[in-house]
N, C-alpha and C positions, 0 to 999 in steps of 0.2 A: 112326812112318814113319822109316826111315834119310833124314840127307841127307847129302852127299858131298860133301865140302870138298877141292881139290884144291892140291897142293903142287907147284908145278913148276921145276926147278932151271933158273934164267936165267943161269946163266954157273957156273965151274967150281967157284965157292965160295959159290951162293946157292940157297937154297931159303925159296921164298916162301911165306906162309898166305895162303891169298884165302879167304874166310868169303862164301857164297853170299847174296845178297841181290836183292829186285826191284831195277829200276833206279829207281824214285821211291821205292824206302822210304827213311825216314830211319831206321832202328833198323837193327843187324846182325840177322843169322841167331840166332834163339832158341833157346838152345841147353837150357833147363828151369828147374824152379823147384821151392824148395825151402822147406817149414814146418819152421823151426828151434827149436826150446824145449830148456830147459834138463832136467838130471837130476834128479827127483826121487824120492823113495823107492828104491822097486824098478823103478820106471820110466826106466830112462837112456834118454838122445837116441842112435838109430839115426839113422848118419848116411846122406842119402839122397845117393846117387852121381846125377849127373847125366851120361848117359853120350852119347855119338854117335859115329859109327864115321867115321873121316877116311881118305880113299882118298888114295893118292900118286903121282904119275907124273912118273918122274924121264927125259930124257931118256938117249940110248945114252950121248952124253960123260959125264954126269954119274955115271951106272951106273959104267963105265969107271975114270976120274979118280978120282973122290969114296973115299978110302978108311976114312976115321972118319967117327963120326955127325955130323951136323947137331945143333946143339943150340938149342932155344928155349927161351923163358921168357914167363910169363904178365904183362903189364901191363895198365893201365888209366890211365884220365884220373883225375885228381883233382878230385872236385868242387868241392874250396874254388880251387885256384891253375889248373886247366886244365891243369898239366903230366901228363905221361905218366911213372909210376912205377908198381915192380912192385907188383902185384895182392898186398893183404894180404886174411889171411881165409880163404884159400882154401886147398886140399888137389888137386895134380894127380897122375891117375893112367893109366897106361896099359897095355892089357889085367888091368887088375884089381890091379896092381901099384904101388905108391905110387911115387913120381916123386922122385928125390933132392934135396932145393933146390928143389923144383916147376918142371924143368927135363926138357923133353920131348926126350927122344934121338931123333934117324930116321935108320935107316941107310937109303942108297942103296939095297937090296936088296930093303928094305920095299914090301908095294904097299897095308896096308888094318894099321891100328891101334883100338881101341877106349879113346877118351880119354873121362875123367870128370873131373868137376871136383866137388868138395864144400868147401860153406861151414863155416866152423868159427865158434866165438863172437864173435871179433876182428870179422867182417866183419858194416858196418854192414848194416840194412834198407835194403832196396827194388832197384833195378833197379841191374846191373852190368854195362857192356860193356868184356869182355873181347880182346884181341889177343896174338897170337904173335909174339914177334920174334925173332928171329937172335940168337944169342950171338956175339960179337967181332965183329968189325972189316970182316972180308973180303965187300969189295963192298957193304957196308950203305950208303956214302955215296952208292952209285947207284939205290938203289931206299928210298922212304918206304915203309918197313911200312904206314904208317897209310893211303894210297893203294892198297893193292893190296885192301880190302875193309872194311866197315864193322863188324865185331868179332863179339865172340859175346856176347848179352846171356841174362844169368843173372839170377835173380831170389829175394830171401832174403825171406822173412815169418815174422818169431818171431812166434809161439803159445805157450801156455800149454801144458804139459808135459799130455798128453792125462790121468795119471793125477789131476793136480790138478785139472785142468780138471773134471774128473767127483763129486771129491772135493768141489769146491766148491758142483757143482751139488747132491749128494746132501744137503749140511749144508744149504742155502738150503733144501730140499725138507723134511729133518727140521723146521727150527725153521718151516717153514708149517705142516705138518700139529701138530706142540707147540701154534703159536700158535693154530689151527684148533679142536686138543681142548680147550685151556683156556679158549678163549672160550663153547663147546657145554658145557662143566661149567659156567660161567657161568651161561648161559641156563637149560639143566634144572636146575640146583640153586641157584638166586638164596639169596643173604644173607638171614638172617633179618628179618623188618622190625621186630624188635625187638632192642634191643641191650643187655638185661640179663636175667637172670630171678633172681631172688630164692626159695629152698625156705628154710623154715621146717620142722626137722621136730619140732617139738614137746617137745623132749628137754632145754630147757632149755640148749643149746647155742647161742642162738642163730639167725639168719638167715645162709643162705649168700650168696653173689654171684657170679654167673658172668657176664662179660664176655661176649660172642657174639663182636663183632668182626666179621670175614669170614665166617666159618662161617655154613655153611646148616643146622646140626639141632646139638640136644642132644641126648645120650646118658647118659641115669641108668642106671646099673650098678653090681653090689657086688664086681667087679672091673675094674682097664682094660681101656681097648678102643683097641688098635691104630690110629693113624691117620700111617701114613707119607707119605714125601714124593712117590711117585707116588699114592698116593690122595688127599691133597691137592689137587695139581696137575691129575689127570684125574677126578677125582671133586667135591673140596669140601673145606674147612676142615669137620671138629666137633670139637665140646665134649663132654669127658667130666665127668661127674658122677656121683664115685665114693660110696655108702654102704651101708651093709650094709641098708638098709630097701629098697632096688633086687631082689627075688628073684628079678628078670628084666628084662632091658634095654626100658626105656621109651624113645621117643622122641619129642621136643618138637621141631614144626616150625610155621614160619608159615602159614596156611590162606589160607584164601578173605577180602578187607580185612580186618578186625580179628580175627580168628577164629586161635585157635590151635588145633592138630591133634596131636595123640596118637595113637602106636600101640603095637602089643605089649605093652598093657596086663596080659592075661590074665586074671589073680584080681583084679587090682587095678579097684576101682572109683572114679569119679567122685562128687561130689555135687553138680556142676552141667553136664549135659551142653552147655551153652552157654558155653563158654571162650573170652575175650576179650582180647587185648592192655589189661592196666590195671588189669584185674578177677579180685582172688585167688580161687582154686579151692583144691578139697583132693584131692588122690587118698590113698583109704583100701587099707591091705591087709587079708586075711583076718582077722588078728587086730585089727581095728578100727584099727589103729595108720595114724595119717596124716601125710601132707607136703603144708603150705601153698604152693601155687604163684602167683607174681607176676612176670609178665612186663611191660618199661617200654622 
């Protein structure tokens, strides 16, 4: 919706700005609102120009006698001292072009102009009430510009850069997903209920001790088995026992209660099908060689 604000030449040297507002209103004319954010990566801040169309009404004498532009500067009340100061942290535009030194120049021959206000990083967050004040002294002592209207209200909200905002949201979502995957992997593949595995290959070399830690299974093989970082995180930690005795991969895990569950035996045989924690059992290959295993 366009709001029209009239400038009337009250004397040969005075043109005054009057902001439209309800008689009982406490605030001035609402001009616009800006969401300001800082530059981030390849998402720079795009200035949001708060625009309104001003309509000027000069009387016949003003149009005939005024030959120079009438200049207005933007001022505001200082929140701390209540003094009227030149507005800080804004840029003023007229018909899409930047006004030098934030001075609005109006020629008596003009009827309308699109005036825009842009906040800069220097502007404080919140509501600002701005006024247009004629530059110079001609006639200004007879008219108090603050009494001609209640000013223009512009608001600035400091927000996160959209790219930075969604990046943070994405990172939070990623962390949540990774945490859920980690928890689910530990639920589906809990650590073994035995802390150590002792294996004696009966070759005179003595027992080998494997500490299980947080591992959920022990893989016995004749060659190394990879357990990368992603596998450890998303599936679980795996301990590996490498020995030529194992001609195929055999997996040792916890079963129900105190039972020990072996899988992938193939041609290997067990001397006791009831394998439990704390009780030694033998795994026998096709040649009759055996490995004695004890879990604690």
